[in-house]
Structure formats: structure tokens, C-alpha cells
N, C-alpha and C positions, 0 to 999 in steps of 0.2 A: 563357659567347653561350648564349640564351635560344632557347630551344627552339620548335617554332612548334606552331600552335596547333590542331585541327581544323576540316573545316570547320565554318561556320552558326554556329558558340558559341549565346547563350547557347537566340535561336531556336532553334536548330535542337533542343537537351535539352528546352526548354518544350513544344515538340510530341512529339517520344517520350516522355517523362513524363505528359505526357494523351491523349497514345495507352498505357502503356501501363493507365494507370488505369481505359481506352476497358473493361482485360480485367477487372477483378477484381469477383468475385462479388457485392457488401452483404451486408448483414445485415438481414435483416428487422424490421419494427419491431418486434414480438409475437420475434422472435430480440433483440433490444436489450433489448428490455424483463426479456427473463426474463433471461437470464444478469445482466444488472442487480443485480436483486431477489438474482438464487446467490452473486455478489460480496459483495453489499455482506451478507447471512449468514455468509458463511465467514465475515466481514468479526468477524464479533458473536460467532462460537463461536471464532470466534485467538481475540479481547480479552479474553472470558470464561475457556476456560485459562490464557494470563495473568496473566490479574488473581488467583483462584486457586494459580495455584502460586507469584507472588509469594509473596503474606498465607499460605501452605504454608511454601516455604523463610523467611520473615522470624521467621513465631511457631517457625521451628525456629529458629535460628541466636539470635535472641534466647530463647529461654527458655531451651531443654537445651543451649545449647553456649555460650551470653556467661551464665547465667543473670542476666537481668535483670528482675527482675518487674514486676506489672506501672503500667502510670500512673497513682496517681492522684488524681483530682480535686481542685482549686487551693477551699485553705475560700472561705468569699463572706465577700463586703466588710460589713464592715455601721457 
């Protein structure tokens, strides 16, 4: 058996959604810019932290634990 749909359907849904959107307190342009810059700065700081931690971890594992020597450059082709 099929269940009964509530009265109004898609039109009622759209009206209620629009009504709820009018209640939202939207941020000002200044707030959007400041928060966007903050997110970008935090992203850069976190990426630098991960980059440094990864390189230190790589050096510890390769050099101290596995004993892999530094890579020497290939001789020039003549």
C-alpha cells in the first residue's frame, strides 16, 4: 500500500523553504572577507606544519632507522 503524501507537495515545500531563508542572518561582506582570509591563513599554516613534519619524519626513517644514504647526483653526460 502506498502512503499518503502531505497536502501541498512541492509548492508548499518551496514556500516553507523560502520562509526559512528569510529568517537567516546573513554575514556582511566584511565578515565574509575576514573569515575567508582567516580560513586561507589557517590552511597555509597547517600545510606548512604538515610539510615540515613529513620531511622530518622522512629524514628520521630514511637516515636513522633504515640507514639510506643521501642520493648522489648522476655524473654529467659527455
